[in-house]
C-alpha positions in Angstrom: -16.8 -34.3 -5.2 -17.8 -30.6 -5.0 -15.8 -30.1 -1.9 -12.7 -31.8 -3.3 -12.8 -29.4 -6.3 -13.3 -26.4 -4.0 -10.3 -27.3 -1.8 -8.2 -27.9 -4.9 -9.3 -24.5 -6.2 -8.2 -22.8 -2.9 -4.9 -24.5 -3.1 -4.3 -23.2 -6.6 -5.4 -19.7 -5.4 -2.6 -19.8 -2.8 0.1 -20.3 -5.3 2.4 -17.4 -6.1 1.3 -15.2 -9.0 3.5 -14.0 -11.8 2.8 -10.3 -10.9 4.3 -9.4 -7.5 2.3 -7.3 -5.0 4.2 -3.9 -5.2 1.6 -1.9 -3.3 2.0 -3.6 0.0 -1.5 -4.9 0.1 -3.1 -8.2 -0.8 -5.8 -10.7 -0.2 -5.6 -13.9 1.8 -5.3 -17.3 0.0 -9.0 -17.7 0.6 -11.3 -15.2 2.2 -13.0 -16.7 5.2 -16.3 -15.0 4.3 -16.1 -16.3 0.8 -15.3 -19.8 2.0 -18.2 -19.7 4.4 -20.6 -18.6 1.7 -19.3 -21.3 -0.7 -19.5 -23.9 2.0 -23.1 -23.0 2.7 -23.9 -23.4 -1.0 -22.2 -26.7 -1.2 -24.0 -28.0 1.9 -27.3 -26.9 0.4 -26.5 -28.8 -2.8 -25.4 -31.9 -0.8 -28.6 -31.8 1.3 -30.8 -31.5 -1.8 -29.0 -34.5 -3.3 -29.3 -36.5 -0.1 -33.0 -35.6 0.3 -33.8 -36.6 -3.3 -32.2 -40.0 -2.9 -33.9 -40.5 0.5 -37.4 -39.7 -1.0 -36.6 -41.9 -4.1 -35.9 -44.8 -1.7 -39.1 -44.2 0.1 -41.0 -44.4 -3.2 -39.2 -47.4 -4.6 -42.6 -48.8 -5.6 -43.2 -45.8 -7.8 -40.7 -45.9 -10.7 -41.8 -42.5 -12.0 -41.1 -40.8 -8.7 -37.7 -42.5 -8.4 -36.7 -41.5 -11.9 -37.8 -37.9 -11.3 -36.1 -37.5 -8.0 -32.9 -39.1 -9.2 -32.9 -36.8 -12.2 -33.2 -33.8 -9.8 -30.4 -35.1 -7.6 -28.2 -35.7 -10.7 -28.6 -32.0 -11.6 -26.6 -31.1 -8.5 -23.8 -33.4 -9.4 -21.0 -33.4 -12.1 -21.4 -35.6 -15.0 -19.7 -39.0 -14.2 -16.9 -40.2 -16.4 -17.1 -43.6 -18.1 -14.6 -45.3 -15.8 -16.8 -44.7 -12.7 -20.0 -45.7 -14.6 -18.4 -49.0 -15.6 -17.3 -49.5 -12.0 -20.8 -49.1 -10.6 -22.3 -51.3 -13.4 -19.9 -54.1 -12.6 -20.9 -53.8 -8.9 -24.5 -54.0 -9.8 -23.8 -57.1 -12.0 -22.1 -58.8 -9.1 -24.9 -57.9 -6.7 -22.9 -58.7 -3.6 -24.4 -57.4 -0.4 -21.0 -57.4 1.4 -19.5 -55.4 -1.4 -22.3 -52.9 -1.0 -21.6 -52.6 2.7 -18.0 -52.0 2.1 -18.8 -49.3 -0.6 -21.1 -47.5 1.9 -18.5 -47.6 4.6 -15.9 -46.2 2.2 -18.2 -43.5 1.2 -18.9 -42.4 4.8 -15.1 -42.4 5.5 -14.4 -40.3 2.4 -17.1 -37.8 3.3 -15.6 -37.5 6.8 -12.2 -36.8 5.4 -13.6 -34.2 3.0 -15.5 -32.4 5.8 -12.4 -32.4 8.0 -10.2 -31.0 5.1 -12.8 -28.3 4.3 -13.0 -27.3 8.0 -9.2 -27.1 8.1 -9.1 -25.0 4.9 -11.6 -22.5 6.5 -9.4 -22.3 9.7 -6.2 -21.8 7.6 -7.9 -19.1 5.6 -8.9 -17.3 8.7 -5.3 -17.5 10.1 -4.0 -16.4 6.8 -6.3 -13.4 6.6 -5.4 -12.3 10.2 -1.6 -12.6 9.4 -2.1 -10.7 6.1 -4.1 -7.9 7.8 -1.4 -7.5 10.4 1.3 -7.4 7.7 -0.7 -4.8 5.8 -1.0 -2.7 8.9 2.7 -2.8 9.5 3.4 -1.8 5.9 1.0 1.1 6.2 2.7 2.2 9.4 6.1 1.9 7.8 4.9 4.0 4.8 3.7 6.6 7.3 7.0 6.6 9.1 8.9 7.0 5.9 6.7 9.9 4.8 7.2 11.5 8.2 10.9 11.0 8.0 11.0 12.8 4.6 9.1 15.7 6.1 11.4 15.8 9.0 14.5 15.9 6.7 12.9 18.9 4.8 12.1 20.5 8.2 15.7 20.1 9.5 17.3 21.3 6.3 15.0 24.4 6.1 15.5 25.1 9.7 19.3 24.9 9.4 19.5 27.0 6.3 17.0 29.5 7.7 19.0 29.8 10.9 22.2 30.5 9.0 20.4 33.1 7.0 19.0 34.7 10.1 22.5 34.9 11.6 23.7 36.3 8.3 21.0 38.9 8.5 22.0 40.0 12.0 25.7 40.1 10.9 25.0 42.2 7.8 22.8 44.5 9.9 25.7 44.9 12.3 27.8 46.1 9.5 25.0 48.3 8.2 24.4 46.3 5.1 20.7 47.0 5.1 19.8 45.5 1.7 21.6 42.2 2.3 20.2 42.0 5.9 16.6 42.4 4.5 17.2 39.8 1.8 18.6 37.3 4.4 15.8 38.0 6.7 13.2 37.3 4.0 14.9 34.1 3.0 15.2 33.0 6.6 11.5 33.6 7.2 10.5 31.8 4.0 12.7 28.7 4.8 11.4 28.5 8.4 7.8 28.4 7.2 8.5 26.3 4.1 8.1 22.8 5.7 4.5 23.4 6.7 3.7 23.8 3.0 5.0 20.4 1.9 2.3 18.1 0.6 -0.1 21.1 0.0 -1.1 22.7 -3.3 1.0 25.7 -2.3 4.2 23.7 -2.3 5.4 24.4 -5.8 4.3 28.1 -5.9 6.1 28.6 -2.5 9.2 26.9 -3.8 9.3 29.0 -6.9 8.6 32.2 -4.8 11.3 31.3 -2.3 13.8 30.7 -5.1 12.9 34.0 -6.7 13.2 35.9 -3.5 16.6 34.3 -2.7 17.9 35.0 -6.2 16.6 38.6 -6.1 18.0 39.2 -2.7 21.4 37.9 -3.5 21.5 39.8 -6.8 20.5 43.1 -5.1 23.1 42.5 -2.4 25.9 41.8 -4.9 24.9 44.8 -6.9 24.9 47.0 -3.8 28.3 45.7 -2.6 29.9 45.9 -6.0 29.6 49.6 -6.3 33.1 51.3 -6.2 33.7 53.4 -3.1 34.2 57.1 -3.7 37.5 58.3 -2.2 37.8 61.9 -0.8 39.3 64.3 -3.3 43.1 65.0 -2.7 44.5 68.5 -2.6 46.5 69.6 -5.6 50.2 69.6 -5.3 50.4 67.8 -2.0 54.1 68.3 -1.8 54.0 72.1 -2.2 54.7 74.1 0.9 51.9 76.3 2.1 52.3 80.1 1.7 54.2 81.7 4.6 52.4 84.1 6.9 55.5 85.6 8.6 56.4 89.3 8.5 59.8 88.6 7.2 58.6 87.2 4.0 59.3 89.1 0.8 
């Protein structure tokens, strides 16, 4: 009876729950270690019951011993319902030896079925645990790949923008735009080193500092390039003829 209840409990444990597993981890339908421990406890209880009944049979001529041992054996068993009590009382009333033989044979067969089902439940739990462990490992690997992909995207973007800023710095330096070249060089260096700071406590300060440097550099560059160019002063009266230096002039 105990084993039937345990197997039913395991079956109910394997039913889907109302809360889905959103973390990618879980537990098997029945942990093999827990089943082994529970099976050991059940076997111990069964052995105590069997031993108590055996000793009570050996002391059939001692009613006090029989009652005491049967009371101990009953403590390991669930309380029987009235239907089964009436069934056994009717069997005792009939007192048919053949009926008793058939009942004993049916009990042995049922016990064999229960033992086989329990052993199968233990095997299924072990297979389920192995499959779940493998699935959890795959989920962990996929999460790691996804995190690495995100880092790679940040790296590629920063490398691309940093490269463009480096090219811009060289171009501005070629045209002697020193302030803009320095700003682009600082931005390029910051972006190229930025991916290594992801997932560290320095990420947010570095992001804020990088943004401030870029904004400051662009602002300084725009301020520098927006200054009006000073044109050379033109001579007054550009159309007037220069004074003559000849001897014939009056």
